[in-house]
C-alpha positions in Angstrom: 0.1 0.1 0.0 1.7 3.1 -1.3 1.9 5.4 2.0 2.1 9.7 1.5 5.7 11.2 2.7 5.2 12.9 5.9 7.0 15.8 4.9 9.3 18.0 7.6 7.0 21.2 7.7 3.7 19.3 7.3 4.6 16.3 10.2 3.3 18.0 13.6 0.8 19.8 12.2 -1.0 16.0 10.8 1.3 13.8 13.9 -1.4 16.0 16.1 -3.9 15.9 14.1 -4.0 12.0 14.1 -3.7 12.2 17.5 -6.4 14.3 18.7 -9.2 12.1 16.3 -7.1 8.7 18.2 -7.9 10.1 21.5 -11.5 10.8 20.5 -11.8 7.7 19.1 -10.5 5.3 21.3 -12.5 7.2 23.9 -15.7 6.9 22.0 -15.2 2.9 21.0 -12.3 1.5 23.2 -9.5 -0.2 21.8 -11.2 -3.0 20.3 -13.6 -1.3 18.5 -11.5 1.3 17.2 -9.8 1.0 13.4 -7.4 3.3 11.3 -10.1 4.1 9.2 -12.4 5.5 11.8 -9.1 7.4 13.2 -8.0 9.0 9.6 -11.8 10.0 9.5 -11.6 11.7 12.6 -8.5 13.8 11.9 -9.0 14.3 8.6 -6.2 12.4 6.7 -6.1 9.7 5.0 -5.7 6.0 6.5 -2.2 6.0 4.1 -1.0 9.1 6.3 -2.2 7.6 10.0 0.1 4.4 8.4 2.8 6.6 7.6 3.2 7.8 11.1 2.0 4.7 12.7 2.6 1.0 11.4 -0.6 -0.5 13.4 -3.3 0.1 16.2 -1.0 -1.1 19.2 1.2 1.7 18.3 -0.8 4.2 17.7 -2.5 3.6 21.2 0.7 4.0 22.4 1.8 7.2 21.7 -2.3 8.5 21.9 -2.0 7.3 25.5 1.6 9.0 26.3 0.0 12.3 24.1 -2.7 12.4 25.9 -1.4 12.0 29.3 1.7 14.4 29.0 -0.9 16.9 27.9 -3.4 15.8 31.0 -0.5 15.5 33.6 2.1 18.7 32.1 0.4 20.8 34.8 1.2 18.1 37.7 4.7 17.0 36.2 6.0 20.6 35.8 4.8 22.2 39.3 7.7 23.0 41.7 6.7 22.1 45.0 8.8 23.6 48.0 9.9 20.5 49.6 10.6 22.4 52.8 6.8 23.5 53.2 5.5 19.6 52.9 2.0 20.0 53.9 1.6 23.0 51.3 3.3 21.0 48.8 1.5 17.6 49.2 -1.5 19.8 48.7 -0.9 20.8 45.9 0.6 17.4 44.7 -2.9 16.0 45.5 -4.8 18.6 43.9 -3.3 18.9 40.5 -3.5 14.5 40.9 -7.3 15.1 41.9 -8.1 17.5 38.6 -6.5 15.5 36.3 -7.8 12.1 37.5 -11.5 13.7 38.4 -11.8 15.2 34.5 -14.8 13.1 33.1 -12.9 12.5 29.5 -9.6 10.9 31.9 -13.0 8.6 33.9 -14.1 7.7 30.2 -10.8 6.3 29.4 -9.7 4.1 32.4 -13.2 2.5 32.0 -12.5 1.3 28.6 -9.5 0.6 29.6 -10.2 -1.5 32.5 -12.9 -3.4 30.4 -10.4 -4.5 27.4 -7.5 -5.1 29.5 -8.4 -8.7 29.6 -8.6 -9.0 25.7 -5.8 -6.4 25.6 -3.2 -7.1 28.4 -0.6 -5.3 26.8 -2.5 -1.9 26.9 -3.0 -2.5 30.8 1.2 -2.0 30.7 1.3 0.7 28.3 -1.1 2.8 30.4 1.3 2.2 33.5 4.4 3.0 31.4 3.2 6.1 30.1 0.7 7.9 32.6 0.7 6.1 35.9 4.7 5.9 36.3 4.8 9.5 35.3 3.1 10.7 37.9 4.5 8.1 40.8 8.1 8.7 40.1 7.3 12.9 40.3 6.0 12.1 43.9 8.7 10.2 44.3 11.4 13.1 43.4 9.4 15.4 45.5 9.2 13.3 48.8 13.2 12.5 47.6 13.9 16.3 47.9 11.6 16.1 51.1 14.3 13.6 52.4 17.0 15.7 52.0 15.2 18.4 53.2 14.5 16.8 56.6 10.6 17.5 56.5 10.1 13.8 55.9 11.5 10.7 56.5 11.3 7.7 53.9 13.6 5.1 53.4 11.8 4.2 49.9 10.7 7.2 48.2 9.0 5.4 45.5 6.8 3.6 47.8 6.2 6.6 49.9 5.0 8.3 46.3 2.8 4.4 46.2 0.9 4.9 49.1 0.3 8.8 48.9 -1.6 8.0 45.6 -3.4 5.4 46.9 -4.4 7.6 49.9 -5.5 10.4 47.5 -7.7 8.2 44.9 -8.9 5.8 47.4 -12.1 7.5 48.1 -13.2 9.5 45.5 -11.6 8.4 42.5 -13.4 5.1 42.7 -16.8 6.4 43.4 -15.9 7.9 40.4 -15.0 5.6 38.1 -17.9 3.6 38.7 -20.6 6.3 38.7 -21.5 6.2 42.8 -21.9 9.8 44.4 -18.7 11.0 46.6 -19.0 10.6 50.2 -16.8 13.4 51.1 -15.9 16.5 48.8 -12.0 16.3 46.8 -11.0 18.9 49.6 -11.7 16.8 52.4 -10.2 13.3 51.3 -7.1 15.5 50.3 -7.0 16.6 53.9 -7.6 13.1 55.4 -4.9 11.2 52.8 -2.1 14.3 53.9 -2.7 13.7 57.5 -2.9 9.8 57.1 1.1 10.1 55.4 2.1 13.0 57.4 1.6 10.3 60.3 3.6 7.9 58.8 6.5 9.7 56.7 6.4 13.2 58.6 10.0 14.0 60.7 9.1 13.3 64.6 8.8 16.5 66.5 
């Protein structure tokens, strides 16, 4: 099959259009029911152009997920919480994370992924590597900085990051995923998560 050459000048706009189209189609139809034809139509390009950038649907899904994660978590990753004011830093991290994971499109996408991961187990690995691990490492970096600043005590910053994430999402995230009304506001959930985390990892007075 002949493919259209991707020139240096038009590669980025076309790729961006494909990414946007792929995200919309995967979100609407899930991985299994998405076709490269549907992505091409949503992106306003030919199927040959899609294949010029991505040799198969799995490659396209991985790139779209990576792109979507970077867009949604860019504010989270680029923030610079102060490790010397650890409570304020944790609050900044928690609110930035909650804003992303409670976004309706994020919830819809996670529902789609969970429904299909048994048939396509590689999707779960992609999500972990291209979205969750980015968030985890961002929090672990803050924990390391706080340990160096003397405001936290954690032998394993990665494990501490895992536990903080679990505390944040434990209530409102899963309720959102399952369509259950929240038992408390995100602010209340975050306050409780921070108190619990500091009880475990805060520097003793």
